[in-house]
N, C-alpha and C positions, 0 to 999 in steps of 0.2 A: 450146548450148555444155554440156558435161558436165562433172563435176568442179568441185572448189572455184575460186572466182574472185573477183577483186576488183569492185566495182561501178563502173562507168565513167560520167563526167560530162563532157559538152562545154558550155563557158560561152563565149558572145560578149557581148563589152563594146562598145557601139556609141557610146561617147562620151558627153560631158557631156549632150547633149541627149537620149539615149537611155540609160538605166541598163544597159540590157542585161538578159539572163536565160540560163537553161539552154536550149540548143539541142536538146540530146539527152540522155538518160540510159538506162542500161541497167535492164532489167526488175528490178522490186524495190528500186529506190533509195528510201530514205526522205527525208522532209522536213529531219529533223535533220541528216543528212548534207550535204544541200543547204546548209542554213544554215551549216554548217561551213565548207564549199568557200568560199561567198560571202564570209564575212568573214575567210578566213585566207589562202587561196591563189591568189587571182585575179591574173593576170598584171599587173605595172607595170614599164613600160619606163623605163630612164634618159633622162634628157633628150636625150642625145646618139644615141639610138637612130634610126637613119634607116630601120628597117625590115628585114625579112628575117630570115634564121636568125641573123645577128648579134646580134638583140635578144631571143633566147630568154632564158628565165628559168626556175628550178627551186625548188620550194617544198616543204617537208613539215611536218605538224604532227600532234601527238596530242592529242586531247580526248575520250577514251572510244573515238574511232574514229581509225584511222590513215589519213592522207590524205597522198597525194605528188602533185604536179601540175607539168606543164610549160606554159609559156605563151610566145606569140608573136605579133606582129602577123600578120594575114591575109595573104597573098601577094598583093602588088599592090594593097594596100588600106592606105593610111596612117591612117585612123582606127579600123578595128575591131581589136580585140585578141582572141586566141583562148586559152582555157585548156581542157585536158585534163587531167582529175583521175582518180585511182584511189581507192578507199577501201574498208577491210575493219575489221572488230573484232577479226579473227584475224591475230595477228602472225605466226602460221607461214606465213601464204600469200606472206610475203617471201623464205623459204627463208633461204639464208646471205647474200643480197644486202642491202647497205645503200642506203638511199634515194638517197645521193649518186651512187651508181654507176648510177643509171638516167637520168643526164644523156644525152641524145642517143641513149637505146635505140631500136631501129627500129620498136617497135610504137606510139610516141605518134603520135596523131591530129593534123593540122595544119590541117584543114578540117573545116566542119560535116558532120554525117551527113545522108543523103538524106531522113530520117525523124527524128521524135521520139523514136525509139529506138535506142541504138546497142550494140554488142556490148560484153559484159563482157571484162575481160583475165584471161587465166589465170594460176593461182597460180605461184610461183616464176618471176617474169618475166626474161626475158633482159635482161641489163644492157647499157649502151653500151659505149664503148671504154675505160672506165677500170677494167678488171679488176684483181685482186689483183697480179698480177705487173706489169702495165703502171704500176700506181701505184707500186708499190715502186721500179721502175727509173727512173721519173721523180724521186722524192725523192733517190734515190742520185746522180743526175746534178747535183744542184743544190748549189752551193756552201753549205756549212754546212746541208745537207739535213737530217742526223740532229738538228741542234740545234733546227732550225725545227719539224721534226715533232714532237719532244719539248714544245715549247712549245705547238703547237696541240691534240696530243693532251690535254695536262694541263689546257689551259683547258676543253675539252668533257667531259674526265673530271669536272671539278669541277663541272659544271652540275647533277649529281645529288647534289650535298651542300647543306649548310647556306651554305656561303660561295660560293655559285654568283655569277658576274658575266656579264651578257650578252657575247657575243663578237661583235665587228664586224669583217668583213674589208672593206677598201677596195682596190678594184682595177677596172681597165677590162675585164678578161677574165674572164668568167664561168666559163669552162672552167677556169681556173687556180684558182679559189676552190674549184669543185666539187673538183679533184683534192685539195686539202688536207682538204675534209672527207671525202671518201672515204677518203684513207688514215688519218685520225685516227680515224674511226669503225670502221675494221677492226679496230683494236686495243681496241675496246670490244666486250663481249659484244653480241649482237644485240638482246638483250631491253632493252639502255640505249640503243644506237645508235638504235632506233626511237623512243625518247622524247626524241630530240635534234632540235627543229623548228628549221628555218631557213628564210629567204628570200632568194631570189637574183633579182632586185634589189628592195631597198625604196626607197621614194621618199625616206626620210629615216628618221632614228631612231625605234624604237617601244619606248618604256619598257616597255609592257606585251605587246610581241610575243614572238615566239618567241626561243629561247636563242641563236640565231645569226642574225645580220643582215648581207647583203652591200649596201655602199653604193656607187655609182659615184663616182669622186672628185670629178665636177662636184657631187655632191649631198651629199657626205659634211661639207664646211665644217670648222668646228671640232672635229668628232667624228673627224676623221682624225689627230688628233694623240694618239700612245701616251701613256699616262699622265695624260691630262688629267682623268680622272675614275675613282675606284676602283670605280664600280659597273659597269663595263664594260671588256673587254679589247680592244685593238685590234691588228690586224695589217693595216699598210699595205702592200700588195704592190707599190705603184709604187716606194716608197723602199726596201723590204726591212726597215722598222723596225717593232718591234712592244712592246707593253707588257711589262714584266718579269712572267715567269710562273714561280712555284715547281714544279719538277716533281712530278708525283705519283709515289707508289711504283709504280703500275702503269705509267706512261710509263717511267720509269727501267727497269723490267724489260723491257717488250715492245718498245719502239721499237728498240733496238739490234740484238735478234734479228729482228725485222721484216726490217730492212735487211741482214743478213748471213746468216740462214739460210734456209731454205725457207719462203717467205712464206706460202704454204697451210696448211703444218704450224702456223706460228705462230698463225695466225688460228684454227685449230682448237684450238690449246692455249688462247687465250684463252677461247673459247667452253666449254670442258671445265673450266678452273679456275672459271667462273661456274656451271657445273651442280654442281660440288663444293660450291661456297659455298651456293647455294640449297637443296641437299639438306640440309646442315647448318644451314640457318636462319640463315645469315649474310647482312647486306644486301650485303657486298662481299667479293670474292675476298681472301683473305689471301696472304702470300708463300708460304706452304705450298702453297695451292691452285695458286698460279702455277708453283710448283717442280715439283710433280707433273704439271701440265698439260704443262710442258715437257719432262719426263722421258717421259711417255706418247706425246705426239704428236711430238716433236721429236727424241727420241732422246738429250737431254741428259743430262750427268752433273752431279754437283754437286762442288765443288772445295774446300769447306772445312767444318770442324765445324759451322760455324753453319747452313749450308744443310742438313747431313745432320741435326742437331736438328730443323729445320723438318719435314722429311721423316718423321722419327719420330713428331712431335707430330701429324702428319696421319694416320699409320698407326694411332695410338693411339685416334682418333676418326674413324676413316674412315667417308665416308658411305655410306648403303645402296646408292648405285648403283655403288659400287666393285666390279668384278668380281675374281675370284681372280687371274686374269691380270695386272690392273692392280695389285693389292697386291704379287705377286711382282716384278713390274719395278721398283715403288717401293724394295722391300726390296733388290732387286740394286743399285740406285744408291746406297742408303745404305752397303752393303757395298763397294761401289768406291770409296768415299770414305775408307776406312780408319777406321772407327769405334773409340773408346775401349772400355774395359771398360764404363763407364758406360753409354755409349750402346748397345753390345752388350746390355746386360743388359735395357734398355727394349726393345730391339728383339725380343729372345728372348721377352719376357713377351708381346709384341703377337701376334707371327706364329707362336706354337705351335701353333695349329690351323688353319693357313692350308697353304699348299702345301708338300707334303711334302718334297721336296728342297730348297726353299730354307729352311724351316724348321730343317731339318738341319744345313744349311751355317752358318746363324746361330748356332744352339747349340754346334756345334763351334767356330766362330771366338771364341764366348765363352768355352769351356772352354780354348781354347788361350791367350786372354788372361789367364784367371784362374791357370791354372797357371804361365804366365810370370812373372806378378806374384809367385806364391808362391815358385818357385824363387828370385827375385831377393830374397826374405826377407819377403814378406807373410805373414801369419797366416792366410791362407785364410778368413777370414770372409767369409759373404755376406749382403749387405744384402738380407734377405726370401727368400723361397722362389719357385722357378721353377715354372710350371704343368707338370703332368704332361705327358710326351710320349713315345712309344714310339719307340726308335731302330730303324732298319731293320737288318739283320745286318750289312750293309756299313758303315753309320754307326757302329754299336757296335763293330766291329772297329778302326775307325778312331780312335774316341774312346778305346777301352780301351788301345791302344797308345801313345796320348799319356800316359795316366796312368801305365802300367807303366814306359815310358822315364823318367818324373819320379821314380817311386818307386825306380828303381834306383838314384838319386844322392842322395836325400835322408838326414839323420841319422835314426837311427831314432826319436829322438822326435818327429820332424817328419812321421812315416808317417802317424800319427793325423789330424792336420788335412787332410792330402792326401786320405786315403780319405773323411772326411766330405766334402771337397770334391766327390770323384768321386759321392759318393751323391747330393749335392744335384741332380746334372745325371742321375741315374739309370745311370750308368755302372760295370759291375762288371769291375774289373780282374783279372787271373789271377796269383795270386802264384807260379805256377812260372814266369811270364815275369820277375819279378824275384826269383828263389830266394835269392840271397845276402843281397840287403837284407832280405827277409822273415825270414831266419833270424837276421840281426843284430838285427833288431826283436824277436822272440820271445826273445831272450837278453835283451836289454835289459828288455823287459817282465816277465820273470822277475825281475830284479833290482829291479825297481821296482813292487811290488804296490800301492803307494799312489799311483800315478801317475794314477789316475782314468779309465782307459781304458774305453769303453762300446763293445764289440763289435757291438751292435745297430745303432750308427750308420754301420757299414762295409759297404760292399756285398759283401766278401768275408770277413765276420767269421768265419763257420766254419772257413774254411781257416786263418786265422792263430790260432784258437782250438786248431786240431788242431795247429800248430806249437808253441805254447805249451805245451800238455800233453805232446808229445814232448819238451819241454825239461825240464818238471818231472819228468816220470816218470823221465828219467836223473838227474837230481839226486837223486831219492828213493833211489835206488841207488849213491849216491856218497858223499863225505866230506861234503856238504851236506844230508845227509838230515834232521837234525834242524831245522835252521832253515827247509828247504823245507817239511817237515811242518806247523810253527808257521804259516807264511805260508798254506798251503792251509787249514787250520784256521780263521784268521781272515780271510782275503779270497778265496782262489782258488776256494774250494768254490762260490761262487755261480756263477761263468762254468761250471763243469763239471758241477754238478749234473744238468742237464737230459739229459745224455748218459752217466750212469753205467750199467754194465751187466754188470762182470765182478767180483766180489767178490774173486777172487784177484789182481787188479792193484791193487798198492799206492797208485796214485794214485785209482782208483775207491772202494777202501776208505777212503782218508783223507778223500774229499770226501763219500761216504756218511755218515760218522761226523759230519763238520761239520755236513751238512744235518739230520740227526736231532737233533743238540744244539741246533742253532739253533730248532728247534720250527715252528710253524704248519704252511702248507702245504708247504714245502720238506721237513718230515720225512715227511709222510704220501707225498709224491712219491719219496721216495728209498726208502723201504719197496715202495711199488709196483714202483718199477725193479727190484728184487730179488726179486720173486715168480718172475719168469722164470727165473732160475739155479736156484731152489729145485726146480722141477720136472724138473732135468735130473739124475735120479736114478744115471746113469752117471758122474758126476764123483764121486770120493771127497771126502768131507769138505766138500762145498759147503754142506751146511746149516750147519756150524760157521763156514765163511768168511763167509756172509751174516750170521750172528749178530754175528761179532766186528767185521764191517764197520759194521754198523748201529748196534751199542749199545757201541761203544768208549768213547765219552764220556757217554752218557746210557742210563739203564736202560730196558726196555721198558715200557709200558703193557699192561694185560691185553687191551685189544682188539687191539693190535699182536701180541701173542704168537698169539692165535687165528687173526688172518689168516695169519701164518707157517704154523702148523702145520695148520690145515684142509685147505689144499691141497699139503700136502708129502707126498711118497711115503714108505712106510714105511723104504724103504731109506734115505732121506736123513736120517731122525731117528735119529742117532746117540746111543750112551749118553752121551757127552760133552756133546752139545748138549742132551739132556733135562736132564741135571744143571744146566747153567747156566740153563735156563729153569726149572726146580724152585727153584733158589736165588733167582731173580727174583720167584717166585710167593709164596715164603715170607714176604716183607714185606707182603704185601698183605692186605686185608680180604676175609673169604669172602662172594662175590656169586655170583650165577647166572653171570657170566662167569667167574670164579675157578673155579666148578665145572666149567664147560665145557672151561677149559684143562686142568685136572687130569684130566678124562676122556681128554684127547688125549695125554695123557704119563703114563697109569697103568702102562703096560706097564714102565716104568723107575723106578716109585716104590717105595722101600725103605723109607720112612718109615711107622712103623705108623699114626701120627696122622693122616697123609694118606690112607692106605689106608682107614681106619675113615671117614673124611669121605667118600671116593669110595662106600664101600658104603651109608652113611646116603642119600646123595643118589640111588644107585640104587634104593633102596627106595621113596623119595618118588616118584621118576620114574614107577615101575612104578604106584603108587598113582594118580598122576595120569593116566597112560595108559589103565588100567582105566577111571577115572572119565569120561574124554573119550569112549571107545568106546561105553559103555552106561550109564553114570550108576552103576554098580556099582562097589565098592571092595573089595579084599581084607580080611580080617580086620584089624581095627584094631589088634590087639597087634603086627602087625609095624611100625607107625608109632611105637611105644613107644621104639625104638632111635634113632629120629631125633632128633638135636639141635635146640633152638630155633634156632640160627644158620644150619642148613640150611633150616630151614622159612621163616626170614627170607630166606635167600638166594633162595628160589624163590617168595616171597610173592606177587609181582605175577603169576607164571605160575598160582598156585593160584587167586587170585581170578578171574583171567580164566576160568579153566575151570568156576569154580563159577557165575560170572555167565552164562557162555553154554550152561550145563547146564539140565536141569530142576530147578526151585526146590526141590519137596519131596525130591529125592534129594540136592540139594545140602546142605540143611539136616540130613538124615540123616548124609550123610558127614562133615560138620563136627563134630556132636554126638558121633558114635561115634570120631572120631579122637583126641579127647583134647584134655587142656587147652593143651598147647603149641602144638599147630595153631591152636587156637581163640584163643589170644593174639596170634597173627599175623595171623589173619583179620579180626578186630575192627580191628586197624590199618589192614590193607590196604582194608578195605571203607569206612573213614573216608577214606582217600586217594583211593578211587575216586570218593566222591559228592563230593568236594572239586576234582575235576580238571575245570576249565574246558575243556580241550581236547578232552574227550571229549562225546557227547551227553547232552542231559537226561535221554532214556530210560534210558541206562546208569547215569547218577548215580541216578536214581529206584530202578532195580532193586537198586543196592547198598543202599539204604536199606531196601527190602523184605527183602532176604535177611537183614540184621543184624536186623530186627525178629522175622523169622520164627525165626532161630536164639536170640536172647535169649528167646522164649516157649516154647522146646522144654523138655519135661519134665524130659530127663535132664540139663541143663545145670547146672553146679555153682554154687552162691550166689556165689562169686567172679566167675566168667565172666558171670554174669547182671549183676552190679553193673558190670562192664566194658563189656557190650554197652549196658547201660541208660544209663551215662554218656555213650557216644558218641553214643547216639540223642538224648539231652536236648541235648547241644551242638549237633547238627543242627537240631532242632527250634527252639533258641533263635535260630539264625541263618536260619532260612526263615520263609515265610508261609503263609497259607492256600491259594494257589493251588499251591504245592508240596505240602502236605498233600492236597488233593484229587487230585492226580495219583499220589501214593503210594497213596492210599486205591483208586484204579481199579484199579491193578495188583494189591493185596491181594484186592480183590472178584474179580478173575478166578480166583484159586486158592481161593475160597470165600467165602461172604457173610460168614461168622463171623470171617474174618480181619480184614475190613473194619470189622465191628462193634467187635472189640477194638481195633483201632487208634483208632477216634474216641473210645471210652471213655478210652483211655490219655492220648489228647490232652486230654480234658476234665479227667481228674485231674491231669495236668501243669500245666494252667492255673489250679487251684485250691490248688497248694501253698502252704503258709504261709510265713512268713519263715525258719521252723526247717526246714532241709531235710533230709528223710529221708536216711538212708544210701543206700536204693536204692528209689526210689518205685516204678519198674517192677516190681523184684522183689518188694517187699510186695504190690503190686496184683496180680501174677499169681499169687502164691501163694494169696492169698484167694480169687482166682477158682478155683484148683484145689480150693480147699477146700469151696467151694461146690458144686463138681462132685460 
């Protein structure tokens, strides 16, 4: 026999004189199974049994192995009782059939096998006459059938809890008892139904026996009285009386449905609810599990908010076995119940990543509910943030139309919370669809600059800013120009600054001036925005317009003037603009940047002092250019006309060129250039060797260059003293490792340089407390006299 199957066992009980034994078993049946059958399910007949089929019995037990057994007297034999048992450790072999449904199944054997081995019984065995529909119809036909089934089911349901009480049926018809067991266990999940052990019939009460015992009235005695003992529940089928049984939640839920709806669907719903509970690691199905089972298997709807909440609770923690289709159908059931805003928000948060169509319907329903609440006077505040979800074009059109309709009817000051509500749903309404209301809002907004509006929180902020811009631009040209300009300078400029582009537009000009006045990043952004118009040489007066727009409230910095004029076409730099720039330049200290700006404006310079400054700078720049190219410099006489302030302004550039050039030529150039340049160079070299931002090598080169210049023959005593003082300060702040690096650089230019350096350092270390006016100068002069 192929495929999974039950073990099959035949047992013959030969009476008191012969204890009997297994007449036949299927291949592979173990001794433990035999022992379980022998002690638990062997046929016992009631005292009134006269033989034949009327004396049949049915038993079921679980003790690591599931065993179901049918027993009867052998036909024509008053002494011998025959039991046929089937056993398995795999509950799946029962399929959807409950053990009680196996009563009178056609495959039960009623007589011994021809040999010691019998056939196994195939999985998912065929039930007897008590199918799902037959059992349901039988209960419905009984007086008080629903009440009695609720009591039986609840009693059996409690067998799986800590308050279990043995259930005892008293009745002369075993088939009636089996019907009640079948009906009650069909409303238990199969996993639990298979754990309900029963014996029909027992010869008497069995305190340690199975959960369900059936007693014949002749053998029940005092145990047939309901309520006599709280340790067991009695159902007397002869009188119709039974012990008081408190209904279980499961019974209250499933029994009415079993009797009124499709019983097959209800049984499947019971099983599905149990599956959900097991996947969620719950011992028993909850109301939510049962409701979902009913929705999915029976097509049930939910009628009140409490049940809808249970479904949402379930969706929020849906077990992994839930399919997308199942989640969508449960969501549909919640939606059909007409959930309120609170429940809709929970639902929208839960199903946002689920089925597109249903998630969209939920989110639209929530948006509708929120807008309805807002229109009724709510403040539009949202409790938390919805997960992101992209609307389909059709959904967006529908949602946007909903917001637009509401926007058209709200007071201007309430448009802000409505738009923030729309933004929280990712909906972008179109202001042109509520144009009149949008225009009213722009006018109200212009009247209330301190209202605290934040367009970044609106999905259509750019469009409403454009309307505000139009409103303010109009006011700047009317009788309210003064107050409007003040409001722009104080508040509005922040909103419009990112979009300024036209210096001739009064609004852009006012915004640019306020942004520059404010400083920080907004100042630089405003100047950057105006660089574009400056390049439009065919627009007369554009340079003046840009200047006036930017610097109406705050004068320019040198860096800003350089930015403006460096890329400006010649035609754009008008005489009036140049004079404005020169006036701003006049108050600045002479620096490299000052001189660079002066060069850009020189064609418009009329001041002799500025022209002289420009010429000096030109002379110095030519001298620097010649040195950078070849290390040679023009005759030093040309530098005599250069003022110290020009040397100082270009000081960093001069030292950069000297340090980057050949050292001997750099020394010669500095010595020949004269004392004014030397005064600047000594200070800049000291700044260079103190600059922690540059490399150690560059700092060391600055020390070497200062030392070689200070040792030069043609240096004046005054300048020797200046270089000597600077080097002495450096030496006092540094140590031997620094001295050695400088020595290596000097040695590269000639061994004598390094020797002089070491001797100078020794002399410096020997100085007495009386500090010479110029120790290096005195020492160098002595060296020269010796030569």
